[in-house]
VEXNUBA-500534 format. One record per residue (C-alpha): residue in one letter; x, y, z. Coordinates in steps of 0.001 Angstrom, whole numbers, plus 500000, padded with zeros to 6 digits. Layout:
AXYZ...
end
This chain:
S551029303497568117L554797304058568862P555704302710571725G554846305512574930S552885307590572261G549353306361574966C547831308243577859Y544789309752579017W544078312704581487A541868310981583700S542835312938587684R545744310956589836Y546929311094593432H550416311879594384S551783313293597230P555248314906597251S558631313118598448P560289314111601574F563102314058599842S562464317322597539R565516320271597042R562845323213595843G561738323744599373L558306324957598824G556843324026602223K557846320460602371A559756318786605105S562985318195604200A565034314536605175T568300313390604730P569061309320604903Q569740310321608238D566852310876609440S565025308534611890H561677308716610519I563100307462606692L562821303937607311R559337302689607597Q558671299984609626G561997300267610502R563899298494607736F563315299403603718F561322302208602509P560817306041603269P557563306937603723L554444307758601381P551787309578602311F548450308854600040A545307310505598989K546157313705598529K545401314997594674R548253315545592788T549673319214592493S552473320685590271H554986322391590943Y554092324665588109N550740326049589999L551761329910590874E548801329693593006Q550734326857594880I554069328496595412P555019331554598269E555489334593596002D559204334678596655K559111331698594564E557275332474591592V559865334419589709A562472331434590001V559741328961588995M558483330607586153A562309331244584720E563098327511585401H559910326865583540A561523329288580388Q564638327343580612L562900323953580112R560553325405577476K563818326970575305K565427323488575715V562307322126574201D562445324264571348E566140323401570738L565073320254570419A562709320226568272E564541322190565932R568123319893566194T569393317977563312W569267313936564839D572646312226563421V570367309527562462E572605307297560831G575546307483563281I572922306716566716R571641304414564915A574902302014564035R576208302481567849V572161301027568717A573282298434566164R576734297704567614M575431297043571229A572712294745570498K575220292753568437Q578355292618570526G576677293848574085I577542296736576258P580721296948576670R581417296629580503K583437298989582357K585820299102585272L584442302242586854D587672304639588599P585909307247591332G588677309624590585T588309309488587147L584492310197587269L584755312929589439A587050314577587777Q584948314597584709K581976314750586077Q580586317426583602E581012316029580671I579881312957581679L576638314382582552D576388316461579729R577155313114576583V574194311106578931Q572364313866578929R572756313945575129R572577310358574704A569742309744576537E567619312415573746E569292311184571250Y568395307289572217N565450308388572821F564299309510569614I565629306722567872F563656304668569693K560134307196570553N560799305513573676C561384307443576951A561899304925579561Q564913302916577257G566207305677575719T567061306699579426A568274303169580292M569924303157577391A572072305678577523L573256305281581262M573879301354581071E575995302149577880E578019304611580201F578781303206583279G578472299492581707L575314297781583186G573041295736582123N572214294096578833M569994294879575524E567011292674577273I566696294924580043I566059297685577005K563639294878575321A561853294436578438L561732299037578769T559120298371575337T555971299207577784F557109301466580758P556591304781579220G554088306509581435I553821302848582182G552246300983579876G551026304318577505T548581304971580398G550158308640581023E551578307683584428I554810307858586024C557654309183583224G560128307368581235G562827309412582489I562393307990586039T561322304320585320G564453304399582473S566344305616585676L565007303794588726I566151300381586541T569636301512585969F570052302154589800G568840298736590742L571238297519588131F574113300139590062F573259299759593409G571578296779593501S573050293730595732D573467290414593375D572096288557595732P568453288837596197L568533286957599528D570861289635601114L568482292122602588S571607294086604325I572082296925601474M568461298179602276E569092298477605981D572040301078605167P570248304419604774L573258305367603029R573899303019600331N569477301809600673P568070302085596853M564857302690597327I566332306373599174V568270307065595818A564644305915594155Q562871308496596586K565476311654595472L565494311057591959I562012311075591791A561933314632594208F564986315869591816F563150314931588527E559810316096589760D561959319750591029T563372320359587618I560518319897585369G556965319980587642H555790316921586725I556640313387587300H553727312110585261C553340311484581621S550366313037580597D551146316576582760I553930316665581116I553146316372577649E550238319167577951N552062321310580352V556152321214579486I556682319414575525L553323320561573913G551590323151576696H547818321649576114P546794317901576182L547552315645573479N547278311675573591P549258311261570726G548106306813571340E543899307753571095S543740308063566878E545486308062563609A544745311259563726A545968312704567449M549516310275566685V549588312771563091Q549282315941565032F551403314350568096T553537314029565125H553106317261563107E553961319217566501K557302317442566487G555831315658569577F558731312851569912E561955315198569087K560524317701572083C560369314294574357G564237314000574660L563652316112577143P562495314329580547P565065311319579075G567450313636579038I567154315261582217G566071311622583985A569437310380582705R571568313044584088L570312312883587617A570780309679587420A574252309699586377E574780312365588747F573803310317592062I575379307277590662I578516309315590209D578582311339593244S577817308181595193F581661306668594465K582660310354596753T582980308376600065R585392305904597354A587752308004595806
end
């Protein structure tokens, strides 16, 4: 089976992040809140043992939010349909990848003023590139990270290789590669060059774990899910399908243009991640 294709439909447990921006009865939080650093140091609190729920289960959403949520879901479906019918510049995409594989990912000197002035252009480009690389790689984690690393001049192709097993966390239907590909890029950008220097983890404005929590919450707010199996069932195809369970399932997934449609999560994940990276320059511009 192809990378990222395996998933299963067993129930999982998940608690929403306090950083959710939708406001469906969840606690709000900012990096300045005193409760954010668990044990007074590194990690936001993560409550457990609560059954995973979807933002698109209208029974769980207040009536005044239903219309907005349904509209958002319709926009996602429209994007999925566009991806399914897109004509992909396969030769051009492959040429870009081959160039980076041979020459490495070009380093860039990031200018805060330029990044902020060209923010929307950059976000559009990163989203498009993530969709393209996902289509070529058949791997959402690699596609997401490739687009971000190329845009900001980070990492190397060994990191892309290492992400081979990350879609749905080893094809188990777990966390989407649109998230994991973004998080590994956050590590490259926000992390310390010295793993023994933990000072960055004690600064709520620079702590990579807090940025990661926000990214996951924003991703879930945008797509409604964070798990590969849920995204395929509720957003991409509209029905459950495990393409890795058999050759027939893979044929069906391909026939339904699953790999084209699965450009949605990496595109959204990369766009959100790029926005966090660019916004981090606001205090430096």
